[in-house]
Backbone as CSV, one residue per row, in Angstrom:
resi,resn,N_x,N_y,N_z,CA_x,CA_y,CA_z,C_x,C_y,C_z
1,UNK,-2.409,6.818,21.328,-1.466,7.630,22.107,-0.824,8.688,21.213
2,UNK,-0.856,9.931,21.681,-0.289,11.045,20.924,1.164,11.238,21.351
3,UNK,2.081,11.097,20.389,3.505,11.191,20.691,4.068,12.483,20.088
4,UNK,4.441,13.472,20.920,5.077,14.680,20.377,6.375,14.322,19.646
5,UNK,6.703,15.107,18.653,7.892,14.852,17.855,9.079,15.663,18.384
6,UNK,10.266,15.085,18.212,11.491,15.772,18.609,11.843,16.851,17.587
7,UNK,12.759,17.737,17.971,13.207,18.772,17.039,13.822,18.144,15.783
8,UNK,14.566,17.050,15.959,15.178,16.363,14.817,14.104,15.816,13.881
9,UNK,13.095,15.172,14.435,12.021,14.616,13.606,11.274,15.725,12.874
10,UNK,11.012,16.808,13.559,10.290,17.919,12.944,11.081,18.502,11.777
11,UNK,12.383,18.622,11.918,13.182,19.186,10.832,13.229,18.259,9.620
12,UNK,13.253,16.939,9.846,13.174,16.005,8.724,11.825,16.124,8.019
13,UNK,10.751,16.274,8.799,9.428,16.448,8.206,9.336,17.770,7.460
14,UNK,10.016,18.780,7.963,10.030,20.062,7.258,10.741,19.933,5.912
15,UNK,11.843,19.182,5.875,12.538,18.962,4.604,11.616,18.259,3.613
16,UNK,10.907,17.236,4.082,9.956,16.543,3.209,8.830,17.477,2.790
17,UNK,8.368,18.281,3.737,7.269,19.192,3.454,7.614,20.231,2.415
18,UNK,8.855,20.699,2.422,9.269,21.686,1.425,9.277,21.085,0.019
19,UNK,9.639,19.809,-0.078,9.604,19.150,-1.390,8.158,18.987,-1.863
20,UNK,7.275,18.586,-0.950,5.862,18.472,-1.298,5.324,19.830,-1.764
21,UNK,5.646,20.883,-1.016,5.194,22.220,-1.394,5.765,22.636,-2.744
22,UNK,7.021,22.298,-2.990,7.630,22.610,-4.282,6.952,21.885,-5.422
23,UNK,6.548,20.648,-5.164,5.833,19.885,-6.188,4.487,20.526,-6.487
24,UNK,3.774,20.940,-5.436,2.488,21.611,-5.661,2.678,22.907,-6.438
25,UNK,3.718,23.624,-6.125,3.984,24.864,-6.852,4.239,24.579,-8.342
26,UNK,5.001,23.524,-8.619,5.280,23.153,-10.011,4.029,22.662,-10.726
27,UNK,3.147,21.988,-9.999,1.906,21.494,-10.605,1.012,22.629,-11.092
28,UNK,1.107,23.778,-10.452,0.265,24.902,-10.846,0.491,25.275,-12.309
29,UNK,1.716,25.091,-12.810,2.007,25.360,-14.223,1.741,24.142,-15.103
30,UNK,1.830,22.953,-14.521,1.675,21.719,-15.304,0.210,21.394,-15.579
31,UNK,-0.649,21.706,-14.625,-2.067,21.351,-14.752,-2.759,22.321,-15.696
32,UNK,-3.337,21.758,-16.752,-4.033,22.554,-17.760,-4.951,21.640,-18.560
33,UNK,-5.876,22.190,-19.339,-6.746,21.328,-20.151,-5.934,20.400,-21.050
34,UNK,-6.358,19.136,-21.119,-5.700,18.150,-21.964,-4.740,17.245,-21.239
35,UNK,-4.292,17.634,-20.051,-3.384,16.798,-19.260,-4.190,15.706,-18.568
36,UNK,-3.708,14.473,-18.616,-4.423,13.371,-17.969,-4.048,13.298,-16.494
37,UNK,-4.941,12.712,-15.710,-4.651,12.566,-14.285,-3.489,11.601,-14.058
38,UNK,-3.289,10.642,-14.952,-2.135,9.756,-14.829,-0.835,10.506,-15.103
39,UNK,-0.864,11.442,-16.038,0.323,12.266,-16.286,0.649,13.128,-15.061
40,UNK,-0.371,13.594,-14.366,-0.145,14.345,-13.123,0.521,13.444,-12.100
41,UNK,0.031,12.223,-11.964,0.616,11.285,-11.011,2.075,10.995,-11.343
42,UNK,2.378,10.812,-12.617,3.754,10.547,-13.027,4.639,11.757,-12.741
43,UNK,4.093,12.952,-12.924,4.829,14.185,-12.601,5.169,14.203,-11.111
44,UNK,4.185,13.884,-10.271,4.402,13.880,-8.821,5.462,12.859,-8.434
45,UNK,5.331,11.643,-8.946,6.278,10.593,-8.581,7.698,10.973,-8.996
46,UNK,7.853,11.473,-10.202,9.184,11.860,-10.676,9.756,13.011,-9.859
47,UNK,8.907,13.971,-9.505,9.374,15.124,-8.725,9.879,14.668,-7.357
48,UNK,9.119,13.822,-6.682,9.530,13.349,-5.363,10.819,12.537,-5.448
49,UNK,10.883,11.625,-6.399,12.076,10.789,-6.529,13.309,11.620,-6.882
50,UNK,13.116,12.611,-7.747,14.239,13.469,-8.139,14.759,14.310,-6.978
51,UNK,13.906,14.487,-5.960,14.318,15.234,-4.761,14.610,14.296,-3.594
52,UNK,14.907,13.044,-3.930,15.339,12.056,-2.932,14.262,11.754,-1.885
53,UNK,13.017,11.855,-2.287,11.892,11.524,-1.413,11.170,10.291,-1.959
54,UNK,10.626,9.507,-1.048,9.848,8.340,-1.446,8.369,8.716,-1.499
55,UNK,7.664,8.396,-2.614,6.217,8.649,-2.667,5.479,7.645,-1.776
56,UNK,5.145,8.081,-0.570,4.698,7.152,0.467,3.324,6.553,0.202
57,UNK,2.500,7.225,-0.609,1.168,6.679,-0.873,1.234,5.423,-1.747
58,UNK,2.267,5.329,-2.582,2.349,4.212,-3.515,2.598,2.915,-2.741
59,UNK,1.649,2.011,-2.811,1.736,0.753,-2.090,1.099,0.774,-0.715
60,UNK,0.677,1.954,-0.238,0.055,2.054,1.082,-1.309,1.368,1.066
61,UNK,-1.420,0.287,1.836,-2.656,-0.522,1.883,-3.110,-0.924,0.483
62,UNK,-2.131,-1.123,-0.396,-2.433,-1.560,-1.756,-2.738,-0.450,-2.735
63,UNK,-2.664,0.805,-2.321,-2.936,1.903,-3.246,-1.829,1.955,-4.300
64,UNK,-2.189,1.978,-5.595,-1.168,1.765,-6.633,-0.473,3.009,-7.182
65,UNK,-0.783,4.185,-6.661,-0.262,5.409,-7.276,0.506,6.258,-6.260
66,UNK,1.265,7.231,-6.789,2.053,8.127,-5.947,1.239,9.305,-5.431
67,UNK,0.057,9.502,-5.996,-0.791,10.630,-5.596,-2.248,10.246,-5.759
68,UNK,-3.115,11.071,-5.198,-4.549,10.978,-5.456,-4.939,12.190,-6.289
69,UNK,-5.723,11.971,-7.344,-6.152,13.059,-8.223,-7.681,13.065,-8.239
70,UNK,-8.269,14.020,-7.556,-9.717,14.037,-7.324,-10.341,15.189,-8.098
71,UNK,-11.165,14.856,-9.099,-11.707,15.845,-10.038,-13.198,16.068,-9.803
72,UNK,-13.588,17.326,-9.701,-14.995,17.756,-9.663,-15.791,17.171,-8.499
73,UNK,-16.528,16.078,-8.708,-17.359,15.524,-7.634,-16.603,14.518,-6.775
74,UNK,-15.332,14.260,-7.093,-14.539,13.329,-6.280,-14.025,14.070,-5.050
75,UNK,-14.343,13.533,-3.884,-13.985,14.156,-2.613,-12.513,13.918,-2.299
76,UNK,-12.068,12.665,-2.432,-10.686,12.310,-2.133,-10.376,10.933,-2.691
77,UNK,-9.088,10.582,-2.705,-8.595,9.256,-3.098,-8.935,8.900,-4.542
78,UNK,-9.035,9.927,-5.395,-9.312,9.676,-6.801,-8.144,8.988,-7.489
79,UNK,-8.434,7.926,-8.246,-7.416,7.178,-8.979,-6.946,7.963,-10.202
80,UNK,-5.646,8.183,-10.371,-5.139,8.693,-11.639,-5.453,7.715,-12.774
81,UNK,-5.718,8.267,-13.957,-6.077,7.398,-15.075,-6.032,8.141,-16.391
82,UNK,-6.861,7.708,-17.323,-6.832,8.251,-18.682,-7.628,9.540,-18.832
83,UNK,-8.409,9.903,-17.827,-9.224,11.121,-17.952,-8.328,12.337,-18.184
84,UNK,-8.682,13.107,-19.200,-7.939,14.330,-19.509,-8.729,15.547,-19.023
85,UNK,-8.055,16.401,-18.310,-8.711,17.565,-17.723,-9.332,18.447,-18.798
86,UNK,-10.482,19.012,-18.452,-11.200,19.890,-19.362,-11.328,21.282,-18.759
87,UNK,-11.448,22.260,-19.617,-11.678,23.630,-19.177,-12.856,23.665,-18.207
88,UNK,-12.643,24.293,-17.043,-13.715,24.403,-16.059,-13.674,23.363,-14.961
89,UNK,-12.812,22.341,-15.091,-12.664,21.341,-14.027,-11.971,21.955,-12.815
90,UNK,-12.190,21.315,-11.677,-11.376,21.582,-10.486,-10.791,20.254,-10.030
91,UNK,-9.556,20.283,-9.546,-8.873,19.041,-9.180,-8.051,19.254,-7.903
92,UNK,-8.116,18.265,-7.026,-7.249,18.218,-5.851,-6.190,17.151,-6.074
93,UNK,-4.935,17.489,-5.811,-3.834,16.526,-5.872,-3.274,16.370,-4.462
94,UNK,-3.273,15.141,-3.975,-2.849,14.818,-2.611,-1.604,13.940,-2.700
95,UNK,-0.569,14.281,-1.915,0.665,13.494,-1.958,1.306,13.445,-0.585
96,UNK,2.099,12.398,-0.355,2.837,12.231,0.894,4.275,11.874,0.553
97,UNK,5.217,12.619,1.100,6.636,12.327,0.919,7.184,11.652,2.170
98,UNK,8.020,10.635,1.964,8.694,9.930,3.060,10.183,10.230,2.974
99,UNK,10.740,10.742,4.088,12.134,11.190,4.106,12.797,10.702,5.393
100,UNK,13.728,9.757,5.251,14.466,9.226,6.396,13.532,8.770,7.520
101,UNK,12.444,8.125,7.104,11.512,7.549,8.063,10.397,8.461,8.534
102,UNK,10.357,9.704,8.056,9.338,10.675,8.478,8.502,11.114,7.275
103,UNK,7.218,11.393,7.533,6.271,11.729,6.472,5.875,13.202,6.498
104,UNK,5.516,13.726,5.332,4.867,15.030,5.202,3.761,14.906,4.157
105,UNK,2.603,15.468,4.457,1.377,15.219,3.699,0.703,16.543,3.372
106,UNK,0.369,16.742,2.101,-0.345,17.958,1.721,-1.164,17.719,0.465
107,UNK,-2.388,18.225,0.479,-3.238,18.243,-0.715,-3.477,19.698,-1.099
108,UNK,-3.495,19.947,-2.397,-3.771,21.298,-2.883,-4.702,21.200,-4.074
109,UNK,-5.430,22.259,-4.323,-6.448,22.226,-5.378,-6.160,23.258,-6.457
110,UNK,-6.616,22.948,-7.659,-6.271,23.734,-8.843,-7.496,23.918,-9.734
111,UNK,-7.592,25.117,-10.276,-8.600,25.401,-11.298,-8.006,25.084,-12.667
112,UNK,-8.781,24.430,-13.505,-8.335,24.096,-14.859,-8.949,25.122,-15.806
113,UNK,-8.125,26.082,-16.232,-8.643,27.153,-17.081,-9.635,28.017,-16.326
114,UNK,-10.639,28.514,-17.030,-11.682,29.329,-16.419,-12.730,28.425,-15.774
115,UNK,-13.042,28.696,-14.506,-14.020,27.869,-13.799,-15.238,28.713,-13.428
116,UNK,-16.308,28.046,-13.031,-17.553,28.727,-12.686,-17.410,29.506,-11.384
117,UNK,-18.315,30.457,-11.176,-18.320,31.210,-9.922,-18.540,30.280,-8.732
118,UNK,-19.395,29.279,-8.915,-19.653,28.323,-7.831,-18.388,27.574,-7.462
119,UNK,-17.642,27.115,-8.454,-16.399,26.384,-8.188,-15.353,27.299,-7.556
120,UNK,-15.269,28.536,-8.034,-14.298,29.481,-7.480,-14.615,29.796,-6.018
121,UNK,-15.890,29.950,-5.712,-16.305,30.195,-4.328,-15.953,29.006,-3.451
122,UNK,-16.190,27.795,-3.950,-15.852,26.581,-3.206,-14.363,26.535,-2.895
123,UNK,-13.527,26.819,-3.873,-12.085,26.785,-3.663,-11.655,27.855,-2.659
124,UNK,-12.192,29.053,-2.789,-11.825,30.151,-1.900,-12.200,29.836,-0.449
125,UNK,-13.423,29.347,-0.257,-13.901,29.059,1.098,-13.117,27.905,1.715
126,UNK,-12.853,26.869,0.936,-12.153,25.704,1.478,-10.732,26.064,1.882
127,UNK,-10.039,26.809,1.035,-8.671,27.227,1.397,-8.696,28.097,2.654
128,UNK,-9.632,29.033,2.727,-9.714,29.894,3.910,-10.032,29.066,5.155
129,UNK,-10.904,28.061,4.999,-11.265,27.231,6.156,-10.062,26.470,6.693
130,UNK,-9.158,26.053,5.804,-7.929,25.392,6.251,-7.158,26.300,7.198
131,UNK,-6.969,27.546,6.803,-6.167,28.461,7.622,-6.917,28.894,8.881
132,UNK,-8.243,28.938,8.817,-9.034,29.187,10.031,-8.826,28.056,11.024
133,UNK,-8.793,26.815,10.521,-8.515,25.673,11.386,-7.112,25.717,11.952
134,UNK,-6.145,26.071,11.108,-4.748,26.139,11.558,-4.599,27.169,12.680
135,UNK,-5.330,28.275,12.612,-5.250,29.301,13.653,-5.617,28.766,15.034
136,UNK,-6.405,27.700,15.070,-6.834,27.118,16.343,-5.808,26.134,16.911
137,UNK,-4.761,25.823,16.141,-3.781,24.813,16.559,-2.724,25.443,17.463
138,UNK,-3.163,25.848,18.652,-2.274,26.506,19.609,-2.319,25.770,20.940
139,UNK,-1.233,25.857,21.682,-1.128,25.194,22.980,-2.294,25.622,23.874
140,UNK,-2.940,24.633,24.478,-4.038,24.911,25.395,-5.412,24.731,24.795
141,UNK,-5.550,24.928,23.464,-6.814,24.615,22.804,-7.026,23.114,22.802
142,UNK,-8.259,22.697,22.538,-8.553,21.278,22.397,-8.755,20.933,20.923
143,UNK,-8.579,19.658,20.610,-8.593,19.223,19.216,-9.866,19.667,18.498
144,UNK,-11.006,19.550,19.152,-12.259,19.845,18.453,-12.445,21.329,18.165
145,UNK,-11.637,22.190,18.782,-11.716,23.618,18.460,-11.377,23.855,16.994
146,UNK,-10.510,23.022,16.438,-10.121,23.145,15.030,-11.328,22.896,14.132
147,UNK,-11.954,21.736,14.307,-13.089,21.378,13.460,-14.277,22.300,13.637
148,UNK,-14.508,22.748,14.865,-15.637,23.650,15.109,-15.456,24.950,14.342
149,UNK,-14.243,25.484,14.345,-13.978,26.732,13.627,-14.176,26.553,12.123
150,UNK,-13.709,25.413,11.603,-13.858,25.139,10.172,-15.329,25.015,9.799
151,UNK,-16.071,24.189,10.536,-17.480,23.974,10.219,-18.290,25.267,10.308
152,UNK,-18.048,26.049,11.346,-18.798,27.293,11.532,-18.619,28.217,10.344
153,UNK,-17.373,28.353,9.887,-17.119,29.228,8.738,-17.711,28.659,7.452
154,UNK,-17.444,27.388,7.172,-17.893,26.788,5.906,-19.412,26.864,5.778
155,UNK,-20.120,26.521,6.840,-21.577,26.526,6.769,-22.138,27.940,6.673
156,UNK,-21.409,28.924,7.199,-21.844,30.315,7.049,-21.783,30.770,5.598
157,UNK,-20.980,30.038,4.788,-20.849,30.344,3.360,-21.761,29.462,2.498
158,UNK,-22.650,28.703,3.136,-23.629,27.903,2.405,-23.092,26.598,1.850
159,UNK,-21.962,26.129,2.384,-21.339,24.889,1.922,-21.336,23.872,3.056
160,UNK,-20.899,22.640,2.766,-20.923,21.588,3.782,-19.560,20.937,3.930
161,UNK,-19.280,20.454,5.137,-18.007,19.812,5.455,-18.174,18.303,5.465
162,UNK,-17.325,17.611,4.732,-17.354,16.143,4.690,-17.057,15.578,6.082
163,UNK,-17.813,14.545,6.473,-17.648,13.921,7.790,-16.795,12.645,7.735
164,UNK,-16.794,11.970,6.602,-16.233,10.615,6.521,-14.712,10.574,6.515
165,UNK,-14.058,11.677,6.155,-12.605,11.708,6.049,-12.074,12.876,6.878
166,UNK,-10.982,12.635,7.587,-10.540,13.577,8.619,-9.031,13.765,8.558
167,UNK,-8.542,14.742,9.300,-7.112,14.920,9.468,-6.568,13.930,10.486
168,UNK,-5.246,13.917,10.646,-4.624,12.857,11.442,-3.229,13.258,11.891
169,UNK,-2.812,12.661,12.994,-1.420,12.768,13.379,-0.536,12.139,12.317
170,UNK,0.705,12.571,12.276,1.630,12.074,11.247,3.050,12.159,11.787
171,UNK,3.901,11.268,11.334,5.289,11.244,11.772,5.983,10.052,11.145
172,UNK,6.334,9.085,11.966,6.959,7.872,11.431,5.932,6.983,10.737
173,UNK,4.672,7.177,11.048,3.571,6.552,10.321,2.809,7.639,9.566
174,UNK,2.216,7.246,8.444,1.438,8.219,7.688,0.213,8.678,8.474
175,UNK,-0.395,7.739,9.190,-1.571,8.070,9.997,-1.313,7.671,11.441
176,UNK,-1.343,8.642,12.335,-1.148,8.432,13.761,-2.268,9.147,14.521
177,UNK,-2.247,9.013,15.845,-3.136,9.825,16.676,-2.562,11.246,16.740
178,UNK,-3.423,12.256,16.877,-4.868,12.185,17.078,-5.640,12.266,15.767
179,UNK,-6.933,11.964,15.834,-7.837,12.215,14.717,-8.276,13.683,14.777
180,UNK,-8.277,14.332,13.621,-8.652,15.751,13.542,-9.925,15.865,12.713
181,UNK,-11.071,15.989,13.390,-12.331,16.185,12.683,-12.428,17.634,12.213
182,UNK,-13.130,17.843,11.113,-13.314,19.182,10.558,-14.712,19.719,10.853
183,UNK,-15.353,19.159,11.854,-16.706,19.555,12.249,-16.889,19.190,13.721
184,UNK,-17.986,19.648,14.297,-18.315,19.246,15.653,-18.262,20.393,16.652
185,UNK,-18.624,20.099,17.909,-18.647,21.125,18.953,-17.237,21.476,19.407
186,UNK,-17.065,22.646,20.026,-15.737,23.035,20.537,-15.440,22.390,21.882
187,UNK,-14.192,22.532,22.304,-13.758,22.180,23.657,-13.922,20.687,23.974
188,UNK,-13.595,19.847,22.995,-13.632,18.399,23.190,-12.282,17.809,22.777
189,UNK,-11.940,16.675,23.344,-10.730,15.972,22.945,-9.502,16.454,23.694
190,UNK,-8.364,15.893,23.283,-7.096,16.181,23.962,-6.723,17.655,23.826
191,UNK,-6.027,18.162,24.835,-5.472,19.508,24.755,-4.217,19.485,23.874
192,UNK,-4.049,20.516,23.081,-2.904,20.603,22.182,-1.650,20.974,22.973
193,UNK,-0.567,20.284,22.663,0.697,20.480,23.369,1.843,20.679,22.373
194,UNK,2.897,21.297,22.852,4.085,21.528,22.034,4.610,20.211,21.453
195,UNK,4.924,20.241,20.160,5.502,19.080,19.501,4.509,18.156,18.833
196,UNK,3.214,18.384,19.031,2.218,17.589,18.307,2.280,17.946,16.823
197,UNK,2.284,16.928,15.971,2.297,17.143,14.523,1.102,16.424,13.919
198,UNK,0.337,17.140,13.110,-0.848,16.536,12.493,-1.228,17.302,11.233
199,UNK,-2.158,16.716,10.484,-2.685,17.373,9.291,-4.043,17.976,9.604
200,UNK,-4.319,19.072,8.939,-5.675,19.623,8.858,-6.015,19.633,7.377
201,UNK,-7.148,19.045,6.994,-7.412,18.827,5.569,-8.900,18.848,5.244
202,UNK,-9.565,19.991,5.445,-10.999,20.035,5.182,-11.350,19.715,3.734
203,UNK,-12.366,18.868,3.586,-12.992,18.587,2.306,-14.382,19.205,2.339
204,UNK,-14.686,20.037,1.370,-15.902,20.842,1.408,-16.686,20.626,0.114
205,UNK,-18.018,20.507,0.258,-18.900,20.246,-0.877,-19.834,21.423,-1.122
206,UNK,-20.243,21.594,-2.381,-21.258,22.607,-2.686,-22.648,22.110,-2.329
207,UNK,-22.831,20.792,-2.238,-24.116,20.214,-1.858,-24.063,19.634,-0.460
208,UNK,-24.695,18.470,-0.291,-24.714,17.806,1.017,-23.356,17.173,1.320
209,UNK,-23.128,16.852,2.588,-21.810,16.349,2.995,-21.625,14.850,2.773
210,UNK,-22.696,14.115,2.471,-22.577,12.665,2.347,-21.749,12.267,1.122
211,UNK,-21.035,11.131,1.248,-20.194,10.631,0.172,-20.529,9.174,-0.129
212,UNK,-20.068,8.713,-1.279,-20.160,7.300,-1.664,-18.822,6.900,-2.248
213,UNK,-18.506,5.601,-2.205,-17.208,5.111,-2.668,-17.406,4.241,-3.907
214,UNK,-16.569,4.474,-4.932,-16.632,3.694,-6.166,-16.259,2.226,-5.929
215,UNK,-16.472,1.429,-6.957,-16.174,-0.008,-6.865,-14.689,-0.288,-6.669
216,UNK,-13.815,0.688,-6.978,-12.380,0.454,-6.759,-12.017,0.441,-5.276
217,UNK,-12.982,0.797,-4.415,-12.753,0.767,-2.978,-12.011,1.972,-2.425
218,UNK,-11.664,2.909,-3.289,-10.891,4.087,-2.881,-11.587,5.406,-3.212
219,UNK,-12.012,5.567,-4.464,-12.492,6.853,-4.952,-13.792,7.243,-4.262
220,UNK,-13.746,8.326,-3.474,-14.920,8.814,-2.754,-15.507,10.005,-3.502
221,UNK,-16.817,9.958,-3.742,-17.521,11.023,-4.454,-18.630,11.601,-3.580
222,UNK,-19.050,12.810,-3.922,-20.237,13.353,-3.265,-21.436,12.495,-3.655
223,UNK,-22.297,12.201,-2.696,-23.444,11.334,-2.957,-24.439,11.983,-3.907
224,UNK,-24.482,13.322,-3.902,-25.456,14.027,-4.742,-24.859,14.577,-6.030
225,UNK,-23.584,14.260,-6.293,-22.944,14.717,-7.529,-22.472,16.154,-7.496
226,UNK,-22.522,16.799,-6.339,-22.068,18.181,-6.231,-20.543,18.255,-6.272
227,UNK,-20.025,19.467,-6.404,-18.575,19.666,-6.466,-17.955,19.541,-5.081
228,UNK,-16.695,19.103,-5.046,-15.955,18.985,-3.791,-14.511,19.397,-4.016
229,UNK,-13.893,19.931,-2.974,-12.492,20.323,-3.064,-11.853,20.160,-1.689
230,UNK,-10.515,20.092,-1.676,-9.791,19.871,-0.422,-8.485,20.664,-0.428
231,UNK,-8.121,21.177,0.744,-6.790,21.736,0.968,-6.248,21.138,2.261
232,UNK,-4.934,20.860,2.288,-4.340,20.190,3.445,-2.916,20.658,3.683
233,UNK,-2.598,20.887,4.951,-1.231,21.129,5.384,-0.879,20.189,6.531
234,UNK,0.417,19.904,6.671,0.972,19.275,7.862,1.580,20.378,8.724
235,UNK,1.309,20.361,10.025,1.800,21.419,10.893,2.226,20.856,12.244
236,UNK,3.006,21.648,12.962,3.439,21.303,14.315,2.990,22.407,15.266
237,UNK,2.525,22.008,16.442,2.142,22.956,17.477,3.409,23.415,18.202
238,UNK,3.621,24.728,18.298,4.810,25.275,18.956,4.396,26.319,19.991
239,UNK,5.369,26.757,20.773,5.119,27.810,21.757,4.746,29.131,21.103
240,UNK,5.098,29.274,19.837,4.790,30.501,19.101,3.617,30.345,18.142
241,UNK,2.826,29.268,18.334,1.682,29.043,17.469,1.943,27.934,16.470
242,UNK,1.007,27.707,15.547,1.177,26.633,14.563,2.274,26.947,13.566
243,UNK,3.080,25.937,13.241,4.181,26.066,12.290,3.892,25.108,11.142
244,UNK,3.585,25.643,9.983,3.231,24.816,8.811,4.500,24.225,8.217
245,UNK,4.539,22.898,8.087,5.728,22.209,7.578,5.671,22.004,6.064
246,UNK,4.496,22.093,5.464,4.357,21.794,4.038,4.184,23.088,3.238
247,UNK,5.102,23.990,3.428,5.120,25.204,2.614,6.565,25.610,2.359
248,UNK,6.761,26.381,1.310,8.101,26.831,0.947,8.525,27.980,1.852
C-alpha cells in the first residue's frame, strides 16, 4: 500500500535530506587516493551524528556500517574496510539519515583523482539518467514511466541498467511501497499522486547488467567484472513536479 506523506513528514524528511546532501558535499573533498573505505564510513557516521541524525543503515537487517562504499565493480552494498582508494578508482557512497522517525536516502559517486574516459562516461550517463528519471515523477504518470526513461537513455549510450536492485518508497520505514524499477516498458504500475515519496537510484554498468553477491551476503558486484556506478535521490511528487529532498 502506497501511503502519501503529510506536509509535516515531508519537511522532516527534507531536514534529514539536507544533512545527507551536506555530507555528500563534504565527502567530495575528503575522498582522495590513500583514504580507506572504513575511514569514509567513519566520516559519514560522525557527520550524521554531529548533525543530530541517526545513521539508519547501521544495524538494518544486521548491516554493520553507517554507509555502503562501493568501489569499481561493486554495484551496491559494498562493505567499508581496509581497502585504500587508488588513483583512477570510482566509488559510490550510500547513506540514510533517520530524523524524528523519518528517513532520507541518497547515494552519490566520486572520481578518485584522474579516471579513465570509460569511467567518466559511466558517471556522466548515470547521473544524467537519475535526473531523466526524476523528470518523469509527475502527477498522472505511472511508476514504470520512470524506469523506461532511464533504460532508454542508458542503453542509447551503450551501457546497461542493473535489474536486481531498485528504488523504493521511503518514510517512516527505510523501504516502503512502491517499488521503482529502473528499466521496463512505460505506462505500467500505479499512477503517481501528490505526496508520494520514493527514491530513484539507477545503478549502471559498462558491461552486462547481471550481478553476483559476495560471501558476506551484501556486497553486489558486476558478474563480468565491469565498472558500475550509482546515483540516488529521495523525492516527493508535488503539484509543481518532483521536489528533491536530498539536496542543499
